[in-house]
C-alpha positions as CSV (number, residue, x, y, z in Angstrom):
1,X,13.5,-0.3,15.6
2,X,16.0,-2.8,16.6
3,X,16.8,-4.0,20.1
4,X,20.1,-2.1,19.9
5,X,18.1,1.1,20.3
6,X,17.1,-0.3,23.7
7,X,15.6,2.7,25.3
8,X,13.4,3.7,22.4
9,X,12.6,0.1,21.6
10,X,11.3,-0.5,25.1
11,X,9.4,2.7,25.2
12,X,7.6,1.9,22.0
13,X,6.7,-1.6,23.3
14,X,5.4,-0.1,26.5
15,X,3.5,2.6,24.6
16,X,1.6,0.0,22.5
17,X,0.9,-1.9,25.8
18,X,-0.4,1.3,27.4
19,X,-2.7,2.2,24.4
20,X,-4.1,-1.3,24.2
21,X,-4.8,-1.3,27.9
22,X,-6.2,2.3,28.3
23,X,-7.6,3.0,24.8
24,X,-8.3,-0.2,23.0
25,X,-10.5,1.5,20.4
26,X,-7.6,3.8,19.4
27,X,-5.4,0.8,18.9
28,X,-8.0,-1.1,16.9
29,X,-8.5,1.8,14.5
30,X,-5.0,1.5,13.2
31,X,-4.9,-2.2,12.4
32,X,-4.3,-3.7,9.0
33,X,-3.9,-7.4,8.2
34,X,-2.3,-9.2,5.2
35,X,-1.6,-12.8,4.4
36,X,0.9,-14.5,2.1
37,X,0.8,-18.2,1.2
38,X,3.4,-20.0,-0.8
39,X,6.4,-22.3,-0.7
40,X,4.7,-24.5,1.9
41,X,4.2,-21.7,4.4
42,X,1.5,-19.3,5.6
43,X,2.6,-15.9,6.8
44,X,0.1,-13.6,8.5
45,X,1.0,-10.0,9.4
46,X,-0.9,-7.7,11.7
47,X,0.2,-4.0,11.4
48,X,-0.9,-1.6,14.1
49,X,-0.2,2.1,13.6
50,X,-0.4,4.7,16.4
51,X,0.2,8.4,16.3
52,X,3.5,9.3,17.9
53,X,2.9,10.7,21.3
54,X,4.7,13.1,23.6
55,X,4.5,10.2,26.1
56,X,7.6,8.9,24.5
57,X,10.6,10.4,26.4
58,X,12.9,10.9,23.4
59,X,10.3,12.0,20.8
60,X,12.1,15.3,20.1
61,X,15.2,13.3,19.0
62,X,13.2,12.1,15.9
63,X,12.4,15.0,13.7
64,X,8.9,14.9,12.2
65,X,8.0,11.6,13.9
66,X,4.3,11.0,13.2
67,X,3.8,7.3,13.5
68,X,4.7,4.2,15.5
69,X,4.1,0.9,13.8
70,X,4.0,-2.6,15.3
71,X,4.2,-5.6,13.0
72,X,3.3,-9.1,14.4
73,X,4.3,-11.8,11.9
74,X,2.9,-15.3,12.4
75,X,4.5,-17.9,10.2
76,X,3.1,-21.5,9.8
77,X,5.4,-23.9,8.1
78,X,4.2,-27.5,8.3
79,X,3.5,-28.2,11.9
80,X,5.6,-25.4,13.2
81,X,4.4,-21.9,14.1
82,X,6.6,-19.0,15.0
83,X,5.7,-15.4,15.9
84,X,7.9,-12.3,15.9
85,X,7.1,-8.7,16.6
86,X,8.9,-5.7,15.1
87,X,8.6,-2.0,15.6
88,X,9.0,0.9,13.2
89,X,8.9,4.6,13.4
90,X,7.9,6.9,10.5
91,X,7.7,10.5,9.6
92,X,5.1,9.8,6.9
93,X,1.4,10.8,7.4
94,X,0.3,7.7,5.7
95,X,-2.3,5.2,6.8
96,X,-1.6,1.7,8.0
97,X,-2.1,-0.1,4.6
98,X,0.4,2.3,2.9
99,X,2.9,2.0,5.7
100,X,2.5,-1.8,5.5
101,X,3.4,-1.7,1.8
102,X,6.4,0.5,2.5
103,X,7.7,-1.9,5.2
104,X,7.1,-4.9,2.9
105,X,9.0,-3.3,0.0
106,X,11.9,-2.3,2.3
107,X,12.3,-5.9,3.4
108,X,12.1,-7.3,-0.1
109,X,14.9,-5.0,-1.1
110,X,16.9,-5.8,2.1
111,X,16.4,-9.5,1.7
112,X,17.3,-9.5,-2.0
113,X,20.5,-7.5,-1.4
114,X,21.5,-9.7,1.6
115,X,20.9,-12.8,-0.4
116,X,23.2,-11.6,-3.2
117,X,25.9,-10.5,-0.7
118,X,25.8,-13.8,1.0
119,X,25.5,-16.1,-2.0
120,X,27.3,-14.3,-4.9
121,X,29.9,-12.5,-2.8
122,X,30.1,-15.3,-0.3
123,X,30.1,-12.8,2.5
124,X,29.8,-15.3,5.3
125,X,33.0,-17.1,4.2
126,X,35.0,-13.9,4.6
127,X,37.9,-14.3,7.1
128,X,38.2,-10.5,7.6
129,X,36.8,-9.7,11.0
130,X,39.0,-7.1,12.7
131,X,39.6,-3.4,12.6
132,X,38.0,-1.5,9.7
133,X,38.3,-4.5,7.4
134,X,34.7,-5.7,7.6
135,X,33.3,-2.2,7.0
136,X,35.6,-1.6,4.2
137,X,34.8,-4.8,2.5
138,X,31.1,-4.3,3.0
139,X,31.4,-0.9,1.3
140,X,33.3,-2.4,-1.7
141,X,30.8,-5.2,-2.0
142,X,27.9,-2.9,-2.1
143,X,29.7,-0.6,-4.6
144,X,30.4,-3.6,-6.8
145,X,26.8,-4.8,-6.4
146,X,25.4,-1.4,-7.5
147,X,27.8,-1.2,-10.5
148,X,26.7,-4.7,-11.6
149,X,23.0,-3.9,-11.1
150,X,23.4,-0.9,-13.4
151,X,24.7,-2.9,-16.2
152,X,22.5,-3.6,-19.2
153,X,24.0,-7.0,-19.6
154,X,21.6,-9.9,-19.4
155,X,24.0,-12.0,-17.4
156,X,23.2,-13.1,-13.8
157,X,24.8,-11.1,-11.0
158,X,27.4,-13.8,-10.6
159,X,28.0,-13.8,-14.4
160,X,28.5,-10.1,-14.4
161,X,31.0,-10.1,-11.6
162,X,33.0,-13.0,-13.1
163,X,32.9,-11.3,-16.5
164,X,34.1,-8.0,-15.0
165,X,37.1,-9.9,-13.4
166,X,38.4,-11.2,-16.7
167,X,37.1,-8.8,-19.4
168,X,38.8,-5.3,-19.3
169,X,36.3,-3.8,-21.7
170,X,33.3,-5.0,-19.7
171,X,34.9,-3.8,-16.4
172,X,35.5,-0.4,-18.0
173,X,31.9,-0.3,-19.1
174,X,30.7,-1.1,-15.5
175,X,33.0,1.5,-13.9
176,X,32.6,4.4,-16.4
177,X,29.3,3.7,-18.2
């Protein structure tokens, strides 16, 4: 959930608060912790899974909703510590450790794709900011990214894209297999 889903986001926050206040044992049952250390930082994550409840006003809008997940990330880097909380909804009947793995894999994919879009495609340098232009370019970038990922070439992503720009045969291979 993102804050742009303001109503649901606030409801889920309030529901976690309510359950911790009224039924702390229920909240404690769905907790899972994991820790990563590397690159000079320590990241601790606490996942809390609650069953979706009819207490949520818009529950019917989310077909097959079974779980609400809260993830509290604490990151220590040198002498600085920051904490952030995220919320997720799920239709899977999985336990907290399995949901934690799914969330981690989702963010690994998201972060990897965004890094490529930002660094290789230089997305942040784009001057296209009005109308449908940004959405159209995002679509083309992702299309090109997926085509390049599907290539059997051992080149880097940047190398594949550069090669596709000047090598008609390679570009044809990317587009048509």
